N, C-alpha and C positions, 0 to 999 in steps of 0.2 A: 435692415441692420448688418454691420459685417460680423460675418464669423466668426472668432479668433482660432486659429490655428496652436499658435504659441503663444503664450503672455510676452515672454520678453523681446522687444522693439531692438531689430538687427540695426534699421537704417533709419533715420527720421528728418524728413525735407519740409521746414517751413516756412512761409511767406515765399518762396522761391520766385525771383527776380532775374533779369538780363537782359538790359541796356544797352544799346550799341548807339548815342546820340540818342535823336528822336523816337525810334524803331524799337520796340517791347519786343523781344524775341524769346524771352519767359516771363510770363506776372501773374503773382500769388498763386505757387504753385505748391500745396498740400499735399504729400505723401508718406505713409510708415508701410514700413517693411516688418513684418513679426516673424521670430524663430519657427520653422515649418511650415511660411507659405512658400510657395511661385510665383512668380506675375511674369504678368503677359504686359508688354507696352506697345499699342496702336496709336495710329496716327497716318495722317495722308503728308506727301511730300512737305514740309515750312510747318509742320506742326510743333516742333520743338523739341522732336527724340532726340537728336546729334547733341542739342545745346544742355541737354537735360543731362544725356551722358558724360557731356563733359567737364561740366560742373561737377557730377557725383566724383570724377577723378579727377578734379584739380588743374585740367588743361584750362578751363576756363571757370575767370571771376567774376560769383555773383554779385550783382548789383546792390540786391536788397534781399535778406532771409537769412535761414539759417541750412547746413545739412549737418548733419548728426550721425557719425558708425559708431557703433558698436558702444554706445554714451558718449563719447569725444566727441567734440564741433569744431568740423575745419576751422582753424585759421586761430584756435586753443591748444594746440597739441602738435605731438612728431609728426608731421605730415607723411613723411618718408617710409617712417614705421607704420604707420596705420594704412598708408595707401596698402601693404601688401597684403591687407584684410579684405581688400576689394580687389578679384580677381577681372581681367577683361579680354575679350574672346572678339579679337574685330580683324576685318581687311586689312588695316593697317601695320597691323602684328604681323600678317601671314607674308605680305609681301613685302617684310625686311627680312625674314629669316634667311639665310645662307645657303646656297644651294647644297655645299659639302657636308652642312650639318647631319649627325642621324639625329632619327627620332630619338635617341636617349637623351643625348644632349640639347637636343630642344627643351627637354622635358627639365632636365636640371636646370637650364640657365632661370628657367621661374622662377626659381629658391632665392637667385640674386638680382632679379629684377632686369638682366642683362642680356641684349641681343647677341649672340655670337659669344657667348663667354668663353672668358682664354684664362681664364684663374684657376685654381687648382679643385681638383675634383675627388674630392673625398670618398672611400668608402661608403660610409652612411649614403652620401648624395647619390652614390650610385644604387644603392640596394633601396633606397627610397621610389626611387625612378623604375625602377624594374616593376615594384609593386602598384606604383600608378597606373604603367604600362597593362600592367596584369588588369589595372579598376578600366581601363577607357578600352578593355578589347582590344590592346593593339603587342602585347605581346612579341609577337613575330616579327614588327616593326625596327626592332629595336635597333640594330646596323645598318637601317638602310637611310641614303640620305634624304633629304627633303626632297628634292630635284625631282625624285622617282615614287613620292608618293602621291597618290590622288588628291583631289580637293579633301575628298569627304575623311581621307588619312590626315592629311596636313587639321584638319579642324578637329575629330579629337584629339590628337597629339597638341594643340594649341590650349585644347581645355586640360590634357595632363600637366602643359607648362605651369598653368592658373593655377592646378591643385597641389604644385609643390610647394607652393609657398602658404597652405592650408587656409586659404580666403574663405570668411564667415556667408560673404554674397559674389555670387560668379555670374555676370555681364555676360550674353551672349547678342553681338548685334549683329541683327542679322547674318544668323551663321550659315542658313541655310541658300546663301546668293551664290550662283557658279553652280549648282549642284543639278547633274541631270533627277528625273521624275525617281530612277531608282534610288539613287547615290542618297537624294534627300530624303524619302521613308527610310531608310536603313538608319541614317543618321537621327533622323529625328524619333526613331525606337529606341536608338543607345539614350537619348537626351532625357526619356521616360522611365530608363530603367535608371538615371545617373539621379534623376529626381526622386526615387522612390529611395534611395537608399537614405537609411536614417541619421546616421549623422553627415551628413553632405551639406556643401554651403544651399543656403537660399538663392535660388534661381531667379533672373532676370531676363527674357528673351524679347529682344527687339525686333517688330518684322510688320507687314505691311500687308500680310498673308495669314487668315482666319486660316487655314489647311494646317498651317503649321504649329497649332495651339494644341497640343498633347495634354490627354488627361489628366497628369500630374498637376497642372497647374489649376492653380487655386484661384488666383484671384489678376483683374484686368485694369490696368491706367489706359485712359483713352484720351488725348491730347489733339487740341483741335487751337494753332494760331497760336502757340503759347502756351492754352490755359487747359487746366483740368477738366475735361466733358463729364468725365466718370469714374471711379476710383471704388472698387467694392469688386465682390466675390463676383467672380465668373458668370454664374448663373444670374444674375442681377445687371451685368454688364452687357451682354454679348446677345445682342437684341436689333433686328431691322431697322428700330426707330433711333437707335443711339450712333447707329454705326452711318444710317441714312446721313444724321448732321456733323460727324466727324467729319465724314468723306466729301461732303458737298455732293450728292448725286442719291437716286434712288438705289436702294440695297436692299435685296430678301436673303437673307441671313436664312441657312437650312441649317438643320443636324442628322446628322444620320449614326444613331450609336453612339459614341462619344466624341465624334470628331465631326468639325463643321466646314462648308463652302460656303460659299455668297455667288448670287449671279447682281450684276447692274443693270437696270434697265436701259433699253435704247433711248439716246436722245431723240427730242421729237425731228422729226424730216424739215429742214427748212427750204419753202418754197422760195425761187428765183423768179 
């Protein structure tokens, strides 16, 4: 039985389906995120992770089902306003940032959901952005242009940009892609500290790699071919059997301390 970390439902997906022609991309997806929970979304390529994120952020219209954020149902409320409560950090956003934009301006632009913000910046905006830079441990980057930031620094700044709108849910879409092993570990430790903040948003981390699952993440959603394979507390979902079924290969999951690692059994030799 699911242990509820918080009582308030932040995000609820009910019977979600996405079809394109005769192809079911997502089917019958049910998922609930409560205040105080931090989730991992796992699945192989083609499992539906990207489509689910696109539906959550209203870039993909579901064929069936409902999505509720903070008690408001998509399609029945002011979506541009509601969208501000759901932050997204993805490679697509990272690639669109202007080279000359400073880290401070990149964070400020998040308040207005605009890349390369050209409007008036108030003293209050600057003060809040500087507080967020402190929160994401990037104060020293305030005036540094985007082109001179490392990949790890860019990911942190994009998180700061998302936090500028005070989201209740923060989605991190494969944020470690492109990071070297040391930078990845430093970034994951930062995510751990971010998730431990009592007033921070619910985190949703999308990944292929169990090594990226930090202790702060409490629940796991596993997808396969557009369907939910498992959705529960981390301890009840992360096991060799579930991952073997999800990835279609014999997987052995190991836990060392509070971190995970897996190995895939070699394929049988083919005699020619």
